[in-house]
N, C-alpha and C positions, 0 to 999 in steps of 0.2 A: 629669430625663432622664439616662440614663447619659452620662458625660462622654467616652465613646469617640468620639462624633461631633464634639463641640466641640474636644477635644484634637486629633483628626485633622485637622480643618479648619484649626485654628490653626497646626499644624506645616506643613501644606501651604502656606498663605498666607505664613507667615514665610519660607519658602524661595523663593517664586516671585513675591511681590507686595509688595515693599518700596517705600518712597517713590520711589526712583529708577526703579523699573519703572513706577510710576504716572506720573511726569513724562515718561518716554520714550513711553509709550502716548499721552498727551495730545498730544505733539509729532508722533508718527508716524501715529496713528489706525489702527494695524494690531495687532489683538489675536489673530491666528491662533495663534501659538505659545503664548501664555498660555492661551487657551481650550482648546487641545488638551490641555495638562497638567491642567487642571481637569476636562475631559470624561473623561479616563482615570482620574481619581480616583474617579469615580462619585457625587460630591456633588451633581451636578445632578439626580439621580434620587431624592433622599431621600424625597420625598413621593409617589413612585410606589409602588404596592403591591408586596409581595414576590413575588406570583404573576407580576408583569410585569417583574421584574428590578430593583425598587427596594428601598428600606429600609423602606418602609411607615410612616414617621413621621406623626404627626398634625401639624396646624398649630401647636399649642402646643409640641410637642416640637421643631419646627423653628425656633421663634423665636430661640433663642440663636445659631443659624447665620446667620439674617438680620441679627441685631444685630452679629455679628462682621464681616459684610461691610461694614457702615457704620463700625465701629470701625477697620478697616484700609483704608478708602477704596478698596475693590476697584474697579478701573476697568472691569470688565465686568459685565453684568447677571446675576450668579450667583444672587442671592436671587430675582430676578424669574423666572429660568429654573426654579428649584426649584418655585415656586408654579405657574407656567404648565404645566410638565410634569405636575404632580400633577393639575391640572384637566383637562388633555387626556386623561390616562390614565383618569380617572374618567368622562369623557364617552365612552369607548370608542374614542378616537383614538390613532394611533401618535404617540409623543413624538419619535422621530427623534433626530437629533444637531444640535448648534449651539445658540447662545444665543437667548433669547426675551426681549422686553421688552413692556411694556404701553403702550397709547395710546388716547385718546379722539379720534375723528374727526368731521368734519363734511362734508357733501356740498355741493359747489360747483354753480353754475348749469349747468355742462356735464356734471355727473354724476360728476366725479372726487372722490376722497376725500382730504381733507387732514388731517394731524395736526400741529398747530402747534408743539408742543414735545415731541419724543420722547426720553426718557432713553436714552442710549447709542445713539441712532439712527444714529450713524456706524459703530458696531461690531456691533450685533446682527445675527444671521442672519435672524431672523423677528420679527414683531410681532403680538401679539394686539390687534386693533383693534375697538372697539365704535362703532357708528354707529346712532343712533336705536333702541337696544335690541337690535341685532343684532350678534353678535360673530363675526369671521372671523379666520383665521390667514393672514397675508400674508408673502411673502418680501420682505425688505428690499432685496434685489438688484433687484427689479422696481420699486422706488420711485424717484421723482425726489427727490434730496436737496438741501436748502439749508442751509448752515452757520448756526450760531448762535454767540453769543459764547463759551459753554462749548464747548470743542473736541470733546467726545465726544457732544454732543447735535445734533439736526438737526430741521428741518421735513421731513416725508415726505409725498409725494402719490402716489396710484395712479390709473390710468385706471379708469373705471367697469367696463370688461370685466374687468380684473384683479380687481377687488373681487368681481364676480359669480362668477368662476370659482374664487375661493379657497374653502378649506374652511370650512363653517359649523360653529361650535362649539356643539353643543346644550347647553342648560342654563345658558349664560352670556349675560347681556344686557349691562348697563352694566359695563364693565370697571373703572370708577373705584374700586369698593370693594376689589377685589383689589390695584390699584395703590397705593391709599392705605394698605392694611394693610402692604405691603412697605416703602413710603416711611417710615411711622412707625417701623418697626423699624430702618431704616437711620439715620434721624435720631438714634434713641436710642443707637445704637452710636457714631456720630460725636460726639455730645454727651459721652459718657463719656470718649472719648479727648481731646477739647478740654479738658474739665475737669481730667483728670489731668495733661495736659501743662502746663496753666497753673499748677496747684498746684505742680508740680515746678519750673517756672520762677521762681515767686514765692519758693520756698525757696532756690533757687540764686543768683538775681540779687542782688548786693550794692549797696547805696546808703547813703551816710552811715555806713558801717561796719557794717551789718547787713543781713540779707536783706529784700527789700521786703515779704515776707509777714509781717513782724513789725509793719508799720504798720497801724493800725486801719482806715484807708480801704480798703486792699487786702484785709484780712481780711473786711470787709463784702462787697466784691465777690465774693470766693471763696465766702462763705457763700450769697449769692444764686445763684451759678452751681451750687453743690452742690444746693441745693433744687430749682432748675428741672431740672437734669440727672436727678436721681433720680426726681422726680415724672413726668417724661416717660418714663423707662424703665418705670415701673410702668404707665403708661397704654398704652404700646406693647405691653407683654406682655399686658395685659388685652385688647387688640385681637385677639390671636391665640388667646384662650381659646375653648373650645367643642369640640364633637364634630367629628371629621372634619377636612377640609381647606378648608371653605368658611367664611370669616370672617363674624361677625355685623355687619351694617351699622352698627347703633348703637354697638357697641363700637369699631368702626373709626372712626366719627365722633369719638368722645371721644379716641381715640389720636392721630388725625391733628391734631385741633385743639390738643391739649395739646403735642404734640411740635413742631408748627410755631410755636407761640407761643415755646417754649423755644429754638428754633433762633435766632431773632432776638436774644433777650436774651443767651444764652450766647456767641454769636459776637461781639457787641459788647463785652461785658465782658472776654472773652478778649483781644481786640485792644487794649483799653484798658490792661490789665495788662502786656501785652507791649511796648507802645509801638510805635515805628516798625519794629522788626525783624520784627514779626508780619506785616507787609504785604508783605515782600519775597518774591520768587519762590524764593529760595534756602532760606527757612525753611519747615519742613514744616507749620506751622499752617495756612497758606492752602489746603493740600490738603483739609483737613477743613472749614474755615469756608466756602469756596466751595460745597462740596457741601451744607452745611447750608442755605444760601439756595436752592440748586436744589431740593433735596428738599422744602423748605418749600412751594414753589410746585407741585410734582408732584401730580397728582390733586386739586388744590384746596388752597388755603391755609386757615388757621385760620377766616377769616371765612366761607368756603364751608361748612365743616363745622359751624360754629356755627349757621348757618341751618338745616342738616339737623336738628340737635338741637332747635332752637327749634320747627321745624314739627312734630316728633314730640311735643313736650310740649303744643303747642296742640291737636293732633289727639286727644290722649288725653281732654282735657276734664274728666277726673276725676283726683283725686290731686294731689300736690305734686311739685315738682322733685325733692325728696328721695326720693320713691318711684321715680322714673326712675333715679336714681343707684343705689339699692339693687338695682334690677333688673339694671342693667349691671355691677355689681360683685359680685353674688351674695351681698350681705350679708343675713343673715336678719333 
């Protein structure tokens, strides 16, 4: 893809979304000013067709932008909004303004809809919610919010009347595939940042008269981090391959499973190499590793997506696991 978009987004985020902004937003939970600047830039509409005022990018072309949102720990659902607006536009619905996030919901005995863990639930303007194969666009302001340990997330619930009156999004059923596609890309971006920061720290930190990166044990850990990070990045990119803006469920299953596995391993090794300083609030590392653990659970952890892949392999009844891998990676 032309670097015009990636360079432009990087320049924008460098200017308005540094670590101190992320910390401030987590403390205040008010993203109005930040989102206004992002909205005015036009990046939220990159997957909307040119005829409707967007950039007309495909999902594969938008992947580097998703990844960058993870690499810079963007504290608003920009990547989610990109994909959500693209889907809404393709369904013939107005995309409007404001941020959008994804959530899978369940119906309570009284008919209300509850979403147990909504990414950016405290900040998002709207939520694309799927319940029993039906997807609707709900206003976050109409929801009852309950806080979660991560300050930007929330449990959201809506009355049954609100659910029934909300816009039905045709062509979208279970939102989990879309959510997992974005989450995998965000994880890949954060993994890359954590790896590069840890490598730099290992080269800078002196112990016994030389950088700790010169010690064989640290080199081994760095090597494992490198392998996991780059493999996860390849899987996440593959999860966005294909025509148009609708991800392939099986590619997404591989992407989310691989990136979620890597999130646990890379976060642990990074903190091991950094020692006690890595856990402190003042050190930037925790801004990324906390998100790695959150995005790992978003839209299903690795075990959930392993089950999806296992079920697909069993249902085929013919061929080998290698045949499935060839299909998913387009290896001739």
